[in-house]
C-alpha positions in Angstrom: 77.6 115.5 95.3 80.3 113.9 93.4 79.9 110.5 91.6 82.3 108.0 93.0 85.2 107.3 90.6 85.9 103.8 89.3 89.0 102.3 90.6 90.6 99.9 88.0 93.2 97.5 89.5 95.7 96.9 86.9 99.4 96.0 87.2 102.3 95.5 84.8 104.8 92.9 85.3 108.2 93.6 83.4 110.1 90.4 82.9 109.0 86.9 82.1 111.4 85.0 84.3 110.5 82.8 87.2 109.9 85.7 89.6 107.8 87.7 87.2 105.6 84.8 86.3 105.0 83.9 89.9 104.3 87.6 90.6 101.8 87.8 87.7 100.1 84.6 89.0 99.8 85.9 92.6 98.6 89.3 91.5 95.9 87.6 89.1 94.8 85.3 91.9 94.3 88.5 94.1 91.9 89.9 91.7 94.2 92.3 89.5 94.1 92.5 85.8 97.7 91.6 84.9 99.8 92.5 81.8 103.1 90.5 81.7 105.8 91.7 79.2 109.1 90.0 78.2 111.5 91.2 75.5 112.2 87.8 74.4 109.8 85.7 72.2 109.1 83.2 75.1 108.8 83.3 78.9 110.5 81.3 81.6 114.0 82.9 82.1 117.5 81.6 81.1 
C-alpha cells in the first residue's frame, strides 16, 4: 500500500503592485504559504 504523499500549498506572486499585494493577501488568507517577489526595493507599485 502506498503512503499518501504530502501536498504543500505554496504560491509565488510576482510583482508587488496593488494587484500582487492583494493577491498575496487573499491567497494567504485562504491558507496558502505565499512568496511575494518584487524587483524594486519596495512594494506598492508606481
